[in-house]
C-alpha positions as CSV (number, residue, x, y, z in Angstrom):
1,M,56.1,-46.5,40.2
2,K,54.7,-49.8,38.9
3,R,55.7,-50.9,35.4
4,N,53.1,-52.2,33.0
5,N,50.6,-53.0,35.7
6,L,47.7,-53.9,33.4
7,L,44.1,-53.6,34.4
8,T,41.9,-56.6,33.7
9,P,38.4,-56.0,32.1
10,A,36.8,-57.0,35.4
11,A,38.9,-54.4,37.3
12,M,38.0,-51.7,34.9
13,G,34.2,-52.2,35.3
14,S,31.5,-51.5,32.8
15,V,32.9,-48.2,31.6
16,G,36.3,-49.9,30.9
17,L,34.6,-52.6,28.9
18,A,32.9,-50.0,26.8
19,L,36.3,-48.3,26.2
20,L,37.7,-51.6,24.9
21,N,35.0,-52.4,22.4
22,P,37.0,-54.1,19.7
23,Q,34.9,-52.6,16.8
24,T,35.0,-48.9,17.7
25,G,37.4,-48.6,20.6
26,L,34.6,-46.8,22.5
27,T,30.8,-47.1,22.7
28,A,28.8,-44.0,23.5
29,P,29.5,-43.1,27.1
30,S,26.9,-41.6,29.4
31,A,29.1,-38.4,29.6
32,K,31.7,-37.7,26.9
33,P,35.1,-37.1,28.6
34,N,36.8,-33.8,28.4
35,I,40.2,-33.7,26.8
36,V,43.0,-31.3,27.9
37,F,46.2,-31.5,25.8
38,I,49.2,-29.6,27.4
39,Y,52.0,-29.2,24.9
40,A,55.3,-27.7,26.1
41,D,58.0,-26.2,23.9
42,D,61.6,-27.6,23.7
43,W,60.9,-29.4,27.0
44,G,63.4,-32.4,27.1
45,W,62.6,-35.9,28.2
46,G,64.9,-35.4,31.2
47,D,63.4,-32.1,32.3
48,L,61.2,-33.6,35.0
49,S,62.3,-34.5,38.5
50,S,60.4,-37.8,38.1
51,H,62.6,-38.6,35.1
52,G,65.7,-38.1,37.2
53,H,66.7,-34.5,36.8
54,P,69.3,-33.7,39.4
55,Y,68.0,-30.3,40.5
56,V,64.8,-29.3,38.7
57,K,61.7,-29.8,40.7
58,T,58.4,-30.4,38.9
59,P,55.9,-31.3,41.6
60,N,52.7,-30.8,39.5
61,L,53.9,-33.0,36.7
62,D,55.2,-35.6,39.2
63,R,51.7,-35.7,40.7
64,L,50.1,-36.0,37.3
65,R,52.5,-38.9,36.6
66,A,51.7,-40.6,40.0
67,E,48.0,-40.3,39.2
68,G,48.3,-41.6,35.6
69,T,50.6,-43.5,33.2
70,D,54.0,-42.4,32.0
71,F,54.6,-43.6,28.4
72,T,58.4,-43.6,28.0
73,Q,58.5,-44.5,24.3
74,F,56.5,-41.6,22.9
75,N,57.8,-39.8,19.8
76,V,56.9,-36.6,18.1
77,L,57.2,-36.5,14.3
78,S,59.6,-33.7,13.9
79,P,62.5,-32.3,15.9
80,V,61.2,-28.7,15.6
81,C,58.0,-26.9,16.4
82,S,55.7,-26.3,13.5
83,P,55.8,-29.7,11.8
84,S,55.5,-31.4,15.2
85,R,52.3,-29.4,16.0
86,A,50.9,-30.0,12.5
87,A,51.3,-33.8,13.1
88,V,49.3,-33.5,16.3
89,M,46.5,-31.5,14.7
90,T,46.0,-33.7,11.6
91,G,47.1,-37.2,12.5
92,H,49.3,-37.0,9.4
93,Y,53.0,-36.8,9.0
94,P,53.8,-33.1,8.5
95,A,55.7,-33.7,5.3
96,R,52.4,-34.6,3.7
97,Y,51.7,-30.9,3.9
98,S,55.2,-29.9,2.9
99,I,55.9,-28.7,6.4
100,H,59.5,-29.5,7.0
101,Q,60.8,-26.8,9.4
102,H,59.3,-24.1,11.5
103,F,57.1,-21.5,9.8
104,A,59.1,-18.3,9.2
105,S,58.9,-15.5,6.7
106,P,57.2,-16.3,3.3
107,E,60.6,-15.8,1.7
108,L,62.3,-18.4,3.9
109,N,59.4,-20.7,3.6
110,R,59.7,-20.7,-0.2
111,T,63.4,-21.4,0.1
112,N,62.6,-24.4,2.3
113,G,59.9,-25.7,0.0
114,M,57.1,-24.9,2.5
115,P,53.7,-23.3,2.5
116,D,53.0,-20.3,4.8
117,W,50.4,-22.1,7.0
118,L,48.9,-25.4,7.7
119,D,46.2,-26.2,5.1
120,P,42.8,-25.2,6.7
121,Q,41.1,-27.8,4.6
122,A,42.9,-30.6,6.5
123,V,41.1,-32.9,8.8
124,T,41.9,-31.8,12.4
125,I,41.1,-32.9,15.9
126,P,38.9,-29.9,16.9
127,K,36.8,-30.1,13.7
128,L,36.0,-33.8,14.4
129,L,35.3,-33.3,18.1
130,K,32.9,-30.4,17.3
131,Q,30.9,-33.0,15.5
132,A,30.5,-34.8,18.8
133,G,29.2,-31.7,20.6
134,Y,32.5,-30.6,22.1
135,S,33.4,-27.0,22.8
136,T,36.9,-26.4,21.4
137,A,39.7,-23.9,22.3
138,H,43.3,-23.2,21.8
139,F,45.4,-21.2,24.2
140,G,49.1,-20.4,24.0
141,K,51.5,-20.9,21.2
142,W,50.2,-21.3,17.6
143,H,53.1,-21.4,15.1
144,L,51.0,-23.1,12.4
145,T,51.9,-20.1,10.4
146,G,54.9,-17.7,10.4
147,G,54.8,-14.9,12.9
148,G,53.2,-11.9,11.2
149,T,52.4,-13.7,7.9
150,A,49.7,-11.9,6.0
151,G,46.5,-13.8,5.0
152,A,47.0,-16.8,7.4
153,P,43.8,-18.5,8.4
154,T,42.8,-17.9,12.0
155,P,42.3,-20.8,14.5
156,D,38.5,-20.9,13.9
157,A,39.3,-22.1,10.4
158,Y,40.8,-25.3,12.0
159,G,37.8,-25.9,14.3
160,Y,38.4,-23.8,17.4
161,D,35.5,-22.0,19.0
162,E,37.8,-19.9,21.2
163,S,41.5,-18.9,20.9
164,I,44.0,-16.6,22.5
165,V,47.4,-17.3,20.9
166,F,50.9,-16.0,20.3
167,N,53.1,-16.8,17.2
168,G,50.1,-16.1,15.0
169,G,49.5,-14.3,11.7
170,A,49.6,-10.7,10.7
171,G,46.5,-8.7,11.2
172,W,44.8,-11.2,13.5
173,P,42.3,-9.7,15.9
174,A,43.7,-8.7,19.3
175,A,41.4,-11.4,20.9
176,I,43.6,-14.1,19.4
177,R,47.0,-12.7,20.2
178,G,47.7,-13.2,23.9
179,N,50.4,-12.9,26.5
180,E,52.2,-16.3,26.7
181,H,52.2,-16.2,30.5
182,A,48.4,-15.8,30.5
183,T,47.9,-19.2,28.8
184,A,47.0,-21.1,32.0
185,D,44.6,-18.3,33.2
186,N,42.8,-18.3,29.8
187,T,42.5,-22.1,30.0
188,A,41.1,-22.0,33.5
189,K,38.3,-19.5,32.4
190,F,37.4,-21.7,29.5
191,I,37.2,-24.9,31.7
192,L,34.9,-23.2,34.2
193,A,32.7,-21.8,31.4
194,N,32.3,-25.2,29.8
195,K,32.1,-27.5,32.8
196,D,28.6,-28.6,32.0
197,R,29.4,-29.8,28.4
198,P,32.2,-31.8,26.9
199,F,35.3,-29.7,26.0
200,F,38.6,-30.1,24.2
201,V,41.3,-27.6,24.8
202,N,44.9,-27.2,23.7
203,V,47.2,-25.6,26.3
204,W,50.4,-24.9,24.3
205,I,52.8,-23.3,26.8
206,H,55.9,-21.4,26.0
207,E,58.3,-23.1,28.3
208,S,61.2,-23.9,27.8
209,H,61.7,-22.1,24.4
210,T,63.8,-18.9,24.2
211,P,63.6,-16.2,25.0
212,H,63.6,-17.5,28.6
213,T,61.6,-15.1,30.8
214,P,61.4,-16.7,34.2
215,T,59.4,-15.1,37.0
216,A,61.2,-13.5,39.9
217,E,59.5,-16.0,42.3
218,S,61.0,-19.0,40.5
219,M,64.4,-17.4,40.1
220,A,64.5,-16.9,43.8
221,E,63.7,-20.6,44.4
222,Y,66.8,-21.6,42.5
223,S,69.2,-18.9,43.6
224,H,71.5,-21.5,45.0
225,L,72.4,-22.7,41.5
226,D,74.8,-21.2,39.0
227,N,73.3,-18.7,36.6
228,R,72.7,-21.0,33.7
229,Q,71.1,-23.6,35.8
230,Q,69.1,-21.0,37.8
231,V,67.5,-19.5,34.7
232,Y,66.6,-22.8,33.1
233,A,65.3,-24.4,36.3
234,A,63.2,-21.3,37.0
235,V,61.7,-21.6,33.5
236,I,60.8,-25.2,34.0
237,A,59.3,-24.4,37.4
238,D,57.1,-21.7,35.8
239,G,56.0,-24.3,33.2
240,D,55.2,-26.8,36.0
241,K,53.2,-24.1,37.8
242,A,51.2,-23.5,34.7
243,V,50.4,-27.2,34.6
244,G,49.4,-27.0,38.3
245,A,47.0,-24.1,37.5
246,V,45.3,-26.1,34.8
247,L,44.9,-29.1,37.0
248,A,43.5,-26.9,39.8
249,A,41.0,-25.4,37.4
250,I,39.8,-28.9,36.3
251,K,39.3,-29.8,40.0
252,A,37.6,-26.5,40.9
253,A,35.2,-27.1,38.0
254,G,34.2,-30.5,39.4
255,V,35.2,-32.4,36.2
256,E,38.4,-34.1,37.3
257,Q,36.9,-37.6,37.2
258,N,35.7,-37.1,33.6
259,T,38.7,-35.3,32.1
260,L,41.6,-36.8,30.2
261,V,44.8,-34.8,30.7
262,I,47.9,-35.3,28.6
263,F,51.3,-33.5,29.0
264,S,53.9,-33.7,26.3
265,S,56.5,-31.5,24.4
266,D,56.9,-30.6,20.7
267,N,60.5,-31.7,20.5
268,G,63.7,-32.2,22.5
269,P,65.6,-29.5,24.3
270,E,67.4,-26.7,22.6
271,S,71.2,-27.0,22.2
272,Q,73.1,-24.8,24.7
273,G,74.7,-21.7,23.3
274,E,78.3,-21.4,24.5
275,S,79.2,-17.8,23.9
276,E,78.6,-14.6,26.0
277,S,76.8,-13.2,22.9
278,Q,74.0,-15.8,23.3
279,K,73.0,-14.6,26.7
280,K,70.3,-12.2,25.5
281,L,67.4,-12.8,23.1
282,G,65.0,-9.9,22.7
283,S,63.4,-9.2,26.1
284,G,64.7,-12.4,27.7
285,Y,67.6,-14.8,28.1
286,G,69.1,-16.6,25.1
287,T,70.3,-20.1,24.3
288,Y,73.3,-19.7,26.6
289,Y,70.9,-20.7,29.4
290,S,69.3,-23.6,27.4
291,V,70.7,-26.4,29.6
292,G,67.8,-28.8,29.1
293,Q,68.3,-32.5,29.5
294,T,67.4,-35.5,27.3
295,G,67.7,-38.1,30.1
296,G,70.6,-39.8,28.4
297,L,69.1,-39.8,24.9
298,R,71.3,-38.9,21.9
299,G,70.8,-35.6,20.2
300,H,68.8,-32.5,20.9
301,K,66.3,-30.3,19.0
302,R,66.7,-30.5,15.2
303,S,68.0,-34.1,15.4
304,L,66.2,-37.3,14.3
305,F,67.9,-39.2,17.1
306,E,65.8,-39.8,20.2
307,G,66.9,-36.8,22.1
308,G,65.3,-34.7,19.4
309,V,62.0,-36.6,19.0
310,R,61.4,-38.7,22.2
311,V,59.7,-36.5,24.8
312,P,57.5,-36.8,27.9
313,F,54.0,-38.2,27.5
314,I,52.1,-38.4,30.7
315,V,48.4,-39.3,30.7
316,R,45.8,-39.1,33.5
317,W,42.2,-40.1,33.3
318,P,40.8,-41.3,36.7
319,G,39.3,-44.7,36.6
320,K,40.3,-45.3,33.0
321,V,44.1,-44.8,32.7
322,P,46.0,-46.9,35.3
323,A,47.6,-44.8,38.0
324,G,51.2,-45.0,39.1
325,V,52.3,-47.0,36.0
326,V,55.3,-46.6,33.7
327,N,54.7,-48.0,30.3
328,D,58.1,-48.6,28.7
329,K,56.9,-51.1,26.1
330,T,54.2,-49.4,24.0
331,V,55.4,-47.3,21.0
332,V,53.2,-44.2,20.9
333,T,53.5,-41.2,18.5
334,A,51.9,-37.8,18.0
335,V,49.9,-38.9,14.9
336,D,48.1,-41.4,17.2
337,L,46.3,-38.6,19.0
338,L,43.7,-37.8,16.4
339,P,42.3,-41.3,15.9
340,T,42.5,-41.9,19.7
341,F,40.7,-38.8,20.7
342,C,38.0,-39.6,18.1
343,A,37.7,-43.1,19.6
344,I,37.3,-41.6,23.1
345,A,34.6,-39.2,21.9
346,G,32.8,-41.7,19.7
347,V,33.5,-39.9,16.5
348,S,33.9,-41.8,13.2
349,L,36.8,-40.8,11.0
350,P,35.7,-39.0,7.8
351,A,35.3,-41.1,4.6
352,G,38.5,-40.9,2.6
353,Y,40.7,-39.9,5.5
354,T,43.4,-42.4,6.6
355,P,45.4,-41.4,9.7
356,D,49.1,-42.1,9.7
357,G,48.7,-43.0,13.4
358,E,46.8,-45.7,15.3
359,N,44.1,-45.7,17.9
360,I,46.1,-46.2,21.1
361,L,43.1,-46.2,23.5
362,P,43.8,-49.8,24.5
363,A,47.3,-48.7,25.5
364,L,45.9,-45.8,27.5
365,T,43.6,-48.1,29.4
366,G,46.4,-50.4,30.5
367,H,47.0,-52.9,27.7
368,T,50.2,-53.3,25.6
369,P,49.0,-53.6,22.0
370,V,51.6,-54.3,19.3
371,R,52.0,-51.4,16.9
372,N,51.0,-52.3,13.4
373,K,52.3,-49.3,11.4
374,P,56.0,-48.2,11.1
375,V,56.9,-44.6,12.1
376,F,58.5,-42.2,9.7
377,W,60.4,-39.0,9.9
378,E,62.0,-36.6,7.4
379,W,64.3,-33.7,8.3
380,K,65.4,-31.0,5.9
381,G,67.0,-28.5,8.3
382,H,70.3,-28.3,10.2
383,A,72.6,-31.0,9.0
384,G,75.7,-30.8,11.2
385,E,77.7,-33.3,13.2
386,P,77.5,-35.3,15.3
387,D,73.7,-35.8,15.5
388,W,72.0,-33.7,12.9
389,W,73.0,-35.4,9.7
390,P,70.1,-37.9,9.2
391,R,67.5,-36.9,6.6
392,L,65.2,-39.8,7.0
393,A,64.3,-42.2,9.8
394,V,62.0,-45.1,10.3
395,R,61.0,-47.2,13.3
396,D,59.5,-50.6,13.0
397,G,59.1,-52.6,16.2
398,D,62.2,-52.2,18.3
399,W,64.3,-51.3,15.3
400,K,65.1,-47.7,14.2
401,L,67.1,-46.7,11.1
402,V,68.5,-43.2,10.4
403,M,69.9,-42.5,7.0
404,T,70.9,-39.9,4.4
405,Y,68.6,-39.6,1.3
406,D,71.0,-41.6,-0.8
407,G,71.6,-44.2,1.8
408,S,75.4,-43.6,1.8
409,R,75.3,-43.3,5.5
410,V,73.1,-45.2,7.9
411,E,72.8,-46.2,11.5
412,L,70.7,-49.0,12.9
413,H,69.7,-49.2,16.6
414,Q,67.6,-51.6,18.6
415,L,65.9,-49.2,20.9
416,I,64.6,-51.6,23.4
417,N,68.2,-52.4,24.3
418,D,69.8,-49.2,23.3
419,R,67.6,-46.1,24.0
420,A,70.8,-43.9,23.9
421,E,71.4,-45.0,20.3
422,S,75.1,-45.5,21.2
423,N,75.5,-48.9,19.4
424,D,75.2,-48.9,15.6
425,V,74.5,-52.5,14.6
426,S,73.9,-51.8,10.9
427,K,76.8,-54.0,9.8
428,E,75.5,-56.9,11.8
429,H,72.0,-56.8,10.3
430,P,72.3,-55.9,6.6
431,E,68.9,-57.5,5.9
432,I,67.2,-55.2,8.4
433,V,69.0,-52.1,7.0
434,S,67.9,-53.1,3.5
435,R,64.2,-53.6,4.5
436,L,64.0,-50.4,6.6
437,S,65.8,-48.3,4.0
438,R,63.3,-49.4,1.4
439,L,60.4,-48.6,3.7
440,A,61.8,-45.1,4.3
441,L,62.5,-44.4,0.6
442,D,59.1,-45.8,-0.5
443,W,57.4,-43.5,2.1
444,K,59.5,-40.5,0.9
445,A,58.2,-41.2,-2.6
446,T,54.6,-40.6,-1.5
447,L,55.3,-37.1,-0.3
448,P,54.3,-34.0,-2.3
449,A,57.0,-32.3,-4.4
450,A,55.8,-28.8,-3.6
451,P,53.5,-27.1,-1.2
452,D,49.8,-26.4,-2.0
453,H,49.7,-23.0,-3.7
454,E,46.5,-22.2,-1.7
455,C,48.5,-22.2,1.5
456,I,51.0,-19.5,0.2
457,S,50.6,-15.9,1.3
458,K,49.3,-13.8,-1.6
459,A,51.2,-10.8,0.0
460,A,54.5,-12.5,-0.6
461,E,56.4,-12.3,-3.9
462,P,57.4,-15.8,-5.1
463,V,61.1,-16.5,-4.8
464,N,62.8,-17.2,-8.1
465,V,66.5,-17.4,-7.5
466,E,67.5,-18.0,-11.1
467,Q,65.6,-15.0,-12.3
468,K,67.1,-12.7,-9.7
469,A,70.6,-14.1,-10.0
470,P,73.1,-11.3,-11.0
471,A,74.8,-11.4,-14.4
472,A,78.0,-13.4,-14.6
473,G,81.1,-11.2,-14.2
474,S,79.1,-8.3,-12.7
475,P,80.1,-6.7,-9.4
476,A,77.0,-8.1,-7.8
477,A,78.0,-11.7,-8.9
478,A,81.6,-11.1,-7.6
479,K,80.2,-10.0,-4.3
480,Q,78.1,-13.1,-4.0
481,T,81.1,-15.2,-4.7
482,D,83.1,-13.5,-2.0
483,R,80.2,-13.9,0.4
484,T,80.0,-17.6,-0.4
485,K,83.7,-18.1,0.3
486,A,83.4,-16.2,3.6
487,F,80.4,-18.3,4.6
488,E,82.3,-21.5,3.9
489,R,85.3,-20.3,5.9
490,M,83.2,-19.3,8.9
491,D,81.0,-22.4,8.9
492,K,83.5,-24.4,11.0
493,D,81.2,-27.3,11.7
494,K,79.9,-27.5,8.1
495,S,76.3,-27.3,9.3
496,Q,75.3,-25.0,6.4
497,D,74.4,-22.2,8.8
498,L,76.3,-19.8,11.0
499,T,75.8,-19.3,14.7
500,L,76.5,-15.9,16.2
501,D,79.7,-17.3,17.7
502,E,81.0,-18.5,14.3
503,Y,80.0,-15.1,12.7
504,V,81.8,-13.1,15.4
505,S,84.8,-15.4,15.3
506,G,85.1,-15.2,11.6
507,L,85.0,-11.4,11.5
508,K,87.0,-10.8,14.6
509,G,87.9,-7.2,15.2
510,E,85.1,-5.7,13.1
511,A,82.6,-3.3,14.6
512,N,78.9,-3.8,15.4
513,L,78.9,-7.6,14.7
514,E,75.9,-8.5,16.8
515,A,73.8,-5.9,15.2
516,R,75.0,-6.9,11.7
517,F,74.2,-10.6,12.6
518,K,70.6,-9.7,13.6
519,N,70.2,-7.7,10.4
520,F,71.0,-10.8,8.3
521,D,68.9,-13.1,10.6
522,K,65.6,-12.2,9.0
523,D,63.7,-15.2,10.5
524,G,65.0,-14.5,14.0
525,D,66.1,-18.1,14.6
526,S,69.6,-17.1,15.9
527,K,71.3,-18.8,12.9
528,L,72.3,-17.5,9.4
529,T,71.5,-19.8,6.4
530,R,73.7,-19.6,3.4
531,K,70.9,-17.7,1.6
532,E,70.5,-15.1,4.4
533,F,74.3,-14.4,4.4
534,V,75.1,-14.6,0.7
535,T,72.0,-12.8,-0.7
536,P,70.8,-10.7,2.1
537,G,67.4,-9.1,1.4
538,A,66.7,-11.5,-1.5
539,K,63.0,-12.0,-2.3
């Protein structure tokens, strides 16, 4: 593919000139473009054949890439699902809504200082596009609330006309709780029904998150691989086929030339589970089969290093986005989507709303603008070695700094020369470390100290650990002390959570360990926090 092959205004024609209007980014087009945003789950940067994967084949994504532009410096704003998705929806860093980790049970959300759902009063992409006459829909994963949370606002509260989702709230109507494998079919029906008016649709597919549930057809295609590789390759193949079905629906509806399609992922690939006990997860395969690839980037899911937050970002828009181009210069982020989609649709941003991102329409249409705003991350989850310890990160230009909250540990990387973040140059550039550390800490100081109480489930009792703590010297207190010591003994990697492997190893020889682990694991994330283990059932 060509690299940074820029279109001149003359080559773009009159429509291209309209797109590049310096005042608005876009003058009113004769026909507003449709927007299809495909968001995969735990799909690593290296999990495409066009990104060099040694055995996975992704022909539909490869075709999308050949017909569009591949932005290789795209970052999401969290290394896990819910906050990453909130950033896309709002154009704001998720920490502005106190969304730091994935939405889970209300009890665990309180422990993590989180609300129970994304604020429905927030400015969102579908709300703004509806103002421009767009039909809006969301099909597939939701996870902007905890699964089964009572009282969570339904997708229409965020601006969607239609929705069929999984990972939604408790008591939601059956019409908005769908089969994850039906996502592409639901999208195809929506596209056909709205082909004569502008539409915006989220297609948030399940692949490659656990449980892995590959089809028999895709498993057969990869029967020559070992079992781990076979399962994961088949899952990726199913995801690629879902993308192909959406592209076919766009073509069948006759709107291919006027439709912007974006493919991306919410974070980097899941870490591979090593033990036999991690083979099963519910009705599918567990993390033992999560052999996704980062394409040489450091870290995985839950890490602020690039392997956790740099993901595929492929854009096709015939006649507007250059075809067959790899853009490895432009820094693009998930919070850029809202202002960019509004520019494309000719929608003004609301008074009083300031996006954290930038309008990247010039980049989409073949130019290489210089980013004006730094990019920030905060991570409050898993804190183990070697790649999960950073709490804050900031990128400004080619420089990226990761750090602990107190600045006692930092690393500085010049990404343009070191995409693998293998060469820490913090000691060589103390002035850059000082500047970026101050940027990160000043940004951190702007974030809310607590979640909005209006976004907390009224069905959940508030957590008050001090009030519920057992009396000193009581049997209950002694039991908690014993559990704390056991937790610290079993937590071999000092990550502040226990994997099933660590739990089984620490209680070797005892009965029913897997069942006991699942009983502790109230949020179903295949890890035990200190709270889950030390105070099981605490409210």
